[in-house]
VEXDREN-2710 file (C-alpha; in Angstrom, 1 decimal):
% VEXDREN-2710
k/r/px/py/pz
1/MET/-35.7/-212.9/-142.7
2/ASN/-36.4/-216.4/-144.0
3/TYR/-36.7/-219.3/-142.3
4/VAL/-37.9/-222.8/-143.2
5/ILE/-40.6/-224.9/-141.4
6/PHE/-40.7/-228.8/-142.7
7/ASP/-42.5/-232.1/-142.0
8/VAL/-41.6/-235.5/-142.9
9/GLU/-43.9/-238.9/-143.8
10/TYR/-42.1/-242.2/-143.3
11/THR/-43.3/-246.0/-143.5
12/ALA/-45.3/-247.5/-141.1
13/TRP/-47.4/-250.6/-140.6
14/GLU/-50.5/-251.4/-138.5
15/GLY/-49.4/-252.5/-135.2
16/VAL/-46.0/-251.0/-135.6
17/GLY/-46.2/-250.5/-132.0
18/ARG/-45.2/-254.3/-131.4
19/ARG/-41.9/-253.3/-133.5
20/LEU/-41.9/-255.8/-136.1
21/ASP/-38.5/-257.0/-137.1
22/PHE/-38.6/-255.6/-140.6
23/VAL/-39.7/-252.2/-139.5
24/GLU/-37.5/-249.3/-140.6
25/ARG/-39.3/-245.4/-140.5
26/GLU/-38.3/-244.7/-143.8
27/VAL/-38.9/-241.1/-145.5
28/ILE/-41.2/-241.3/-148.0
29/GLN/-42.4/-237.4/-148.2
30/ILE/-40.7/-234.2/-147.3
31/GLY/-42.7/-230.9/-147.4
32/ALA/-41.6/-227.4/-146.3
33/MET/-42.5/-224.1/-146.4
34/LYS/-39.8/-220.9/-146.7
35/VAL/-41.4/-218.1/-144.6
36/ASN/-40.8/-214.6/-144.4
37/PHE/-40.9/-213.1/-140.8
38/ASP/-40.1/-209.2/-140.3
39/ASN/-41.1/-209.2/-136.5
40/ILE/-44.4/-208.2/-137.2
41/ASP/-46.0/-210.5/-139.6
42/ILE/-45.1/-214.0/-141.1
43/ASN/-45.5/-214.8/-144.9
44/VAL/-45.0/-217.7/-147.2
45/VAL/-42.2/-217.2/-149.6
46/SER/-42.4/-220.4/-151.0
47/THR/-43.0/-224.4/-150.8
48/PHE/-41.0/-227.7/-151.2
49/LEU/-42.6/-231.2/-151.6
50/GLU/-40.8/-234.3/-152.8
51/PHE/-41.3/-238.1/-152.5
52/VAL/-38.6/-240.3/-151.2
53/LYS/-38.1/-243.9/-152.6
54/PRO/-37.7/-246.1/-149.8
55/THR/-35.1/-248.7/-149.9
56/VAL/-35.6/-251.3/-147.1
57/ASN/-39.2/-251.9/-147.7
58/PRO/-39.8/-250.1/-151.2
59/LYS/-43.6/-251.6/-151.0
60/LEU/-45.6/-248.9/-149.0
61/SER/-48.4/-250.8/-146.6
62/GLU/-51.9/-250.4/-147.1
63/TYR/-51.8/-248.9/-143.8
64/ILE/-49.3/-246.0/-144.6
65/MET/-51.2/-245.4/-147.8
66/ASN/-54.7/-245.1/-146.6
67/LEU/-53.0/-242.8/-143.7
68/THR/-51.4/-240.5/-146.1
69/GLY/-52.9/-240.8/-149.3
70/ILE/-49.4/-241.5/-150.8
71/THR/-49.7/-244.3/-153.3
72/GLN/-47.0/-246.8/-154.7
73/GLN/-47.6/-245.2/-157.8
74/ASN/-46.7/-241.9/-156.4
75/ILE/-43.2/-243.5/-154.8
76/GLU/-42.5/-245.3/-158.2
77/GLU/-43.7/-242.4/-160.8
78/HIS/-42.4/-239.4/-158.4
79/GLY/-40.2/-240.5/-156.0
80/LEU/-36.4/-239.7/-155.6
81/THR/-33.6/-241.3/-153.7
82/LEU/-33.1/-239.7/-150.2
83/ASN/-29.9/-238.4/-151.4
84/GLU/-31.5/-236.5/-154.4
85/VAL/-34.4/-235.1/-152.2
86/LEU/-31.9/-234.0/-149.5
87/ASN/-29.5/-232.1/-152.1
88/GLN/-32.9/-230.1/-153.5
89/PHE/-33.9/-229.6/-150.0
90/GLU/-30.7/-228.1/-149.1
91/ILE/-30.7/-225.8/-152.2
92/PHE/-34.5/-224.9/-150.9
93/CYS/-33.1/-224.1/-147.6
94/GLY/-30.3/-221.7/-149.4
95/TYR/-27.5/-224.1/-148.9
96/GLY/-27.6/-224.0/-145.1
97/GLU/-28.2/-220.6/-144.7
98/THR/-32.1/-220.5/-143.8
99/LYS/-32.7/-222.1/-140.4
100/THR/-34.9/-224.9/-140.3
101/PHE/-38.0/-225.7/-137.9
102/SER/-39.9/-228.7/-137.2
103/TRP/-42.9/-229.9/-135.1
104/GLY/-40.9/-232.7/-133.4
105/ASP/-37.3/-233.6/-134.2
106/ASP/-38.0/-234.6/-137.9
107/SER/-34.5/-234.1/-138.6
108/ARG/-33.5/-236.9/-136.4
109/LEU/-35.5/-239.5/-138.4
110/ILE/-33.5/-238.3/-141.6
111/LYS/-30.3/-238.7/-139.6
112/LYS/-31.2/-242.2/-139.2
113/ASN/-32.5/-242.6/-142.6
114/THR/-29.1/-241.2/-144.1
115/GLU/-27.1/-243.7/-141.8
116/LEU/-29.7/-246.5/-142.9
117/VAL/-28.7/-245.9/-146.8
118/GLY/-25.2/-245.0/-146.1
119/ILE/-25.4/-241.4/-147.2
120/GLU/-24.0/-238.2/-145.4
121/PHE/-26.2/-236.3/-143.1
122/PRO/-26.4/-233.1/-144.4
123/SER/-24.9/-230.4/-141.8
124/PHE/-27.5/-227.8/-142.6
125/LEU/-30.1/-230.2/-140.6
126/GLY/-27.7/-230.4/-137.8
127/SER/-29.2/-227.2/-136.0
128/ASN/-32.9/-227.8/-136.9
129/THR/-34.8/-226.5/-134.1
130/ASP/-38.0/-228.6/-132.6
131/LEU/-40.4/-225.8/-132.3
132/LYS/-42.0/-228.0/-129.4
133/SER/-39.2/-227.0/-127.5
134/ARG/-39.6/-223.2/-128.1
135/ILE/-43.3/-223.1/-127.6
136/PRO/-45.5/-224.3/-124.3
137/LEU/-47.7/-227.2/-125.2
138/ILE/-50.8/-225.5/-123.1
139/ILE/-51.0/-222.1/-123.7
140/ASP/-54.5/-220.4/-122.3
141/LYS/-57.0/-223.0/-123.6
142/TYR/-55.1/-224.0/-126.1
143/ASP/-53.6/-227.8/-126.1
144/LEU/-50.5/-228.0/-128.6
145/ASN/-49.6/-231.5/-127.7
146/VAL/-50.7/-233.0/-131.0
147/SER/-49.4/-233.9/-134.3
148/SER/-48.2/-231.1/-137.0
149/GLY/-51.5/-231.9/-139.0
150/ASN/-53.8/-231.4/-136.1
151/LEU/-52.0/-228.3/-134.6
152/HIS/-54.2/-225.8/-136.3
153/ARG/-57.4/-227.6/-134.9
154/SER/-55.8/-227.4/-131.6
155/VAL/-56.2/-223.5/-131.8
156/GLY/-59.6/-223.7/-133.5
157/LEU/-58.8/-222.8/-137.0
158/ASN/-61.1/-224.7/-139.5
159/LEU/-58.6/-225.0/-142.5
160/LYS/-58.8/-228.0/-144.9
161/PHE/-55.8/-229.6/-144.7
162/LYS/-54.9/-233.5/-145.4
163/ASN/-53.6/-234.8/-142.1
164/HIS/-50.3/-237.0/-142.5
165/ASP/-49.2/-234.9/-146.0
166/ALA/-45.8/-233.4/-145.1
167/LEU/-46.9/-229.9/-147.1
168/ASP/-50.3/-229.8/-145.3
169/ASP/-48.7/-230.4/-141.9
170/THR/-46.2/-227.9/-142.8
171/LYS/-48.9/-225.5/-143.4
172/SER/-51.0/-226.5/-140.5
173/ILE/-47.7/-225.7/-138.3
174/PHE/-47.2/-222.2/-140.3
175/GLU/-51.1/-221.2/-139.8
176/THR/-50.9/-222.1/-136.1
177/LEU/-47.6/-220.2/-135.6
178/LYS/-49.5/-216.9/-137.6
179/PHE/-52.5/-217.4/-135.4
180/LEU/-50.6/-217.4/-132.0
181/HIS/-48.4/-214.6/-133.1
182/HIS/-51.4/-212.5/-134.0
183/ASN/-53.1/-213.3/-130.9
184/LYS/-50.2/-212.3/-128.9
185/LYS/-49.7/-215.9/-127.3
186/ILE/-46.0/-216.4/-128.3
187/ASP/-43.4/-214.2/-129.6
188/LEU/-42.1/-215.2/-132.9
189/SER/-39.1/-213.3/-132.5
190/TYR/-37.8/-215.5/-129.6
191/VAL/-39.3/-219.0/-131.2
192/LEU/-37.4/-218.6/-134.5
193/LYS/-34.4/-217.3/-133.1
END
């Protein structure tokens, strides 16, 4: 059976903890992997990666460009509207027939963004599952209470992913799930139900 694991990157500014008046966390990148799990093994079927043009604050901060590696040029030359990206993502997700998962409730941020720009929230994301609700955050010696991009490191996997890249963060989630499943630390049949 196929499933989609996804991650988002969004605008941010240094010191954002102070809740600056102009701050709206706008999606700037969605990355996803369609995976197949046959109750024994989990494998990648295909990937998805798109840039999204922010509308409230269209100019990226130096902070977020340094953190993610996403440049203003990436957004201007390759970015699409949130509506366009969500339409493509819905197609990638089999028009809502493929169950979606994220590390944290990324669909909530997408919902807030759809309200911000006045478009309809895609119904297929309404049933997104936060994997943190399905997996204990401490399993034996593994502390999984980390960001998606650091998840693979928390189980000792030495992989070359760029933290805060939506597709690489999704790969980190996938490789961690695969590792935990193969080492009988989690039952993916339960996690992905």
